[in-house]
Structures are given as structure tokens and as C-alpha cells.
C-alpha positions, 0 to 999 in steps of 0.5 A, a space after each residue: 595395428 599401432 604397437 605404441 602406447 595409446 595416444 603415441 604415433 609413429 610420428 611421435 616416434 619419429 620426432 623423438 630427440 636423443 638417441 635414435 631421433 631424427 630431429 635436431 630439436 628436443 622433444 617437448 615435455 612429456 605428459 604423463 597420464 593419470 591413473 583413474 581408479 574407478 569402483 571395482 567391478 562386481 565379482 565375476 564381471 569386468 573385461 577378463 571375468 573376475 579380474 578387477 578393473 584396471 586403472 584407466 590413463 587419461 591425459 590431464 586429470 584423473 577421474 573417479 575417487 582421485 579426481 583431486 589428486 595431481 601428481 605434478 606432471 599433468 601440466 608438463 612442468 619440468 623440474 630442476 636439478 633437486 636443489 629447489 628454486 625456480 632457477 634450479 639453483 636453490 633458494 637465494 640467501 638474504 643480503 647481510 643486515 650490516 646495520 644489525 651486525 654493527 649494532 651487535 658488534 658495538 654492543 659486544 665491544 662495550 659490554 667487554 670494555 665495561 666488564 674489563 673496566 670494573 674488573 680492573 677497578 676492583 683488582 686495583 682497589 684490592 691492592 691498595 695498602 690502606 694501613 694508616 688510620 687517620 681517626 687515631 689523630 686527635 684535635 684536628 683542625 677544621 677541614 677547608 675547601 679543596 683536598 690536602 694529601 700529605 705525600 711521604 717519601 720513606 727511607 724504608 728498605 723493605 722488599 730490598 735484597 742485599 744486592 738491591 741495597 748495594 746497588 741503590 746505595 740505600 744502606 741497611 739501616 733498620 726501621 724507616 724515616 721520612 726522606 721527604 715530606 710534601 703537601 699537595 693541594 687540589 682545588 678550583 685554582 689549580 694544584 699547589 705542591 709544597 715541600 716540608 724540608 725534613 729538617 724543619 723545626 717543629 713542635 711535637 703536640 699532645 697525641 695518642 699512640 698509634 699502637 697503644 692508644 695511650 695519650 702523651 701530653 705535649 711538652 713544647 718539645 721542639 724537634 726536626 719534622 722527620 723525628 715525629 715520623 720516627 717517633 710514632 709513624 704516620 699518625 703522629 707525623 700528620 698530627 704534628 703537620 696539622 698542629 704546626 700549620 693549622 691545615 687539615 690533611 685529608 689523605 696520607 700516601 707514602 712510598 719507600 725506596 724499592 717502590 719508587 724505583 720499580 715505578 720508574 722502571 715500570 713506565 719505562 723510565 722518566 724524561 727530565 732536564 737535569 740542571 747541572 752535572 750531579 756526582 754524589 758518592 752517598 746517593 750514587 748519582 753520577 748524572 750529566 746536565 741536560 735532558 735525559 731518561 732516568 731508570 729506576 736506579 738513577 731516578 732514586 739517586 737523583 731525588 736522594 741527592 743533597 750533599 752535592 747541591 749548593 742548597 742541600 735539602 732545599 735543592 733536593 726538595 726542588 728536584 723531588 718535586 720536579 721529578 715527581 711531576 715528571 713521573 706523574 706526567 709519564 704515567 698519564 701519557 697515552 703510551 702508558 694508559 692505552 698500553 695494557 702491557 705497560 698500564 698493568 705493570 705500572 699499576 701493580 708496581 705502584 699499588 703494591 708500593 704505596 701505603 695509604 689511609 683507610 679512606 683513600 679510594 682510587 679516585 682519590 689517587 687519580 686526583 693526586 696524580 692528575 694534580 701533580 701532572 698539572 704542576 709539572 704542565 704549568 697549571 699549578 704551583 710548586 714551592 718550599 715552606 717559606 723559612 725565616 732562618 735556622 736554629 741549631 740545624 733546624 730550619 725555622 718557618 716564616 710564621 706570618 707567611 705560613 699563616 698566609 699560605 694556609 688561609 689561601 689553601 683553606 679557602 681554596 684561593 690562588 696561592 700568592 705566598 712565595 717559598 724558598 
């Protein structure tokens, strides 16, 4: 009698592989038999009398009520190691979709750049000190082509400590006066930067008080240009410049001593070629001839110096034009614009220091700086107001040349008039 289960023989036993196997070859996959579940035998019947019929084992397929059941073993299929997949190593990951990744990376970068730009714009716009109301200026000339900026450097000591005043040689005068006055015209024929010497002889016209709102009738009174600012501030200065030139002023920009020095330091200094040795005890300038980089303190001393210069105030205005153009050029360099650690401190120092008119926007300010950069790059013209002499210490303008100059500016033509 064969003691091995049905369908197994001693030969099968002899060919087993593994422990006790006599063969060097592995055994073939075992075929497990199905359990055939038939109808239960009637009571009292069956092979053992009353004992339900036991399931029968049949190779390959079941039978009875479970013919459709397939355990997965009836074909001799050998399964892998539990991670699934035909090769026994689990499902393969799809190859990375680089196009999709690049697309979303680009979208993310553009979104971040857009949000940063918008946030920077509103931050910078909120810092502008829009204090000058040009709507208070009366009897204004008709607006011409292009844009005219009145740029004023004041001797305001606001924000300076006693130590700063001593270091910068500013003195401690109360109030503020104009230290420099310039007109910057921008248009299709390149920028033109014109200095109006603060000792220029001008007439104070009829004007409306910036604070009182009261109208003061003109009497033909002749004064130095900086007296108009001292008398009633920016609004009267604009009114006086417009009345004496016939040129419409679109925007007003003012900066004090502290702000000027802070901007220069924020950009890391400004490189400029100084035409001569300068030593001035009043401004504190002690500079050697040649190309060099000035810090805020040195730059302020340079633009304020006049007593050490042969042409006094006229030479000083030329130095101011030269330096402001160099400063604008430095601000616009990639080293400043593309470096957030330099750009934001520069913007903060500049915007905190500037006083502008109520209609001035950031794009107007950018246009002004780029135009000043153009002057230093040779794309524009810089000059002093044409003069005809002096009277009682006041500088007299050449009326014919001034009229021709204003005509060219109003029509946005190439400036051919020469200044002093």
C-alpha cells in the first residue's frame, strides 16, 4: 500500500529537491488540488453513515458548486517575493516628466517675482513724502512738451544730531534755505540739466501763501532766488521760477543734507573725477585731484564747496551737476539694481530723504534718475542759466538767451543755447 497521498508515488518522493532529496535538480512546481464541495449526503448516508461527505481533491479544477473558484495554484504558478510585479521587484516608477517640472518651476519663479515686484512697488510708493501741493501755485504758464522737474538741494539739518552737524560741517542754522536749484527737462531729444544759481536775481510775483491761503500782490520786488524759498517754501519757489522763466514745472523734488549723505553711503560711495585739489574749511572738503570714490561725508563737502573755487557759485553748480549725474549712474548699475542687500537700503535712504509734490509717482522718479544718468553718459546737456552780468551781488540772466532756451525746452527741441 502506498502511504503517500493520492497521486504521489515513491518516485515522486525520490525526486524531491532540498533536504533529503537525491536529485540535484529542483522539483517542479507543486500542483495543489482543489477542494471539491458537492451536495451534502442525505442523513444516514455517506461513507461513514451520517458523516457528511468530505471534500474531494481533484487536480486542476474544482467541481460541484465551486467550479468557478480558482485559487491561483491550479496552474502551478509560482509567486514572487511579496512586493508584486512580474519580476519580483514591485511596480516600476514612471520616468520623471521633466517638461512638467520645468513648467511648474518657471510658473513658481514668475509668480514669486511678480509678487515681490508688486510688494516692493507699494512699499516704495508709501515711503514718498508728498508734501508739496502745486495746486496752490497760481497763474501758471501753459505746459509744453516733455517733463520739467525742479530739483532742490536744501540746507535743512533735519534728522542730524549735534555730532552729525559737527562731522558734516553743516552748522546749526534754524529753518532751511536752497543750497542748489536745478531744472531737469526730459523729452525726445535727450535730457537737459540746467542750474539756476541761488544768487540769481529774480522778481517775486503775486502769489498765494502756502499756509495762509492769502494772496500777496507782487510789487516788482527783486531778490535772490533762494530768498523765495526762505519766504514761503517750495510753492513760492515754483511760482517764482515759472514767472521768471515762462517754463511750466511738472514736478518738484527736494533733498536735505542728511538725505544726500545717506544715499551716497547706501550705494557704497560714488566714483568721480575731481578736476583740482580742493581744500575748504567751511565745507570741510579736503580732496585731491583725480578719480576717486567719495563717501557721504566727502560727497556733501564736495557739492557744498564754493569759496575754494575760482568761479565760486558757478563752479559749485557745475560740480553739483557732475556729482548728481554720477550718483544717478551709480544707483542704476547692475551692482545696485540686482543686489537686494544694496538696492533696498538705497531705496529706503533715498525715499525717506526726498520731499516731492503730491502728483509725483515712482515712475516719474525713475524717469528723473534715468535722465540724470543720461546726462553723465553724454546723452544730454548740462549747463548753467545764461548770464548777462551781476548787480549788487545778484547774478543777472541773459533775457534773450533764456527766452530762446525756454522756447526750445517747451517745444522739446535740441538745446543749442550755451550757458555759463
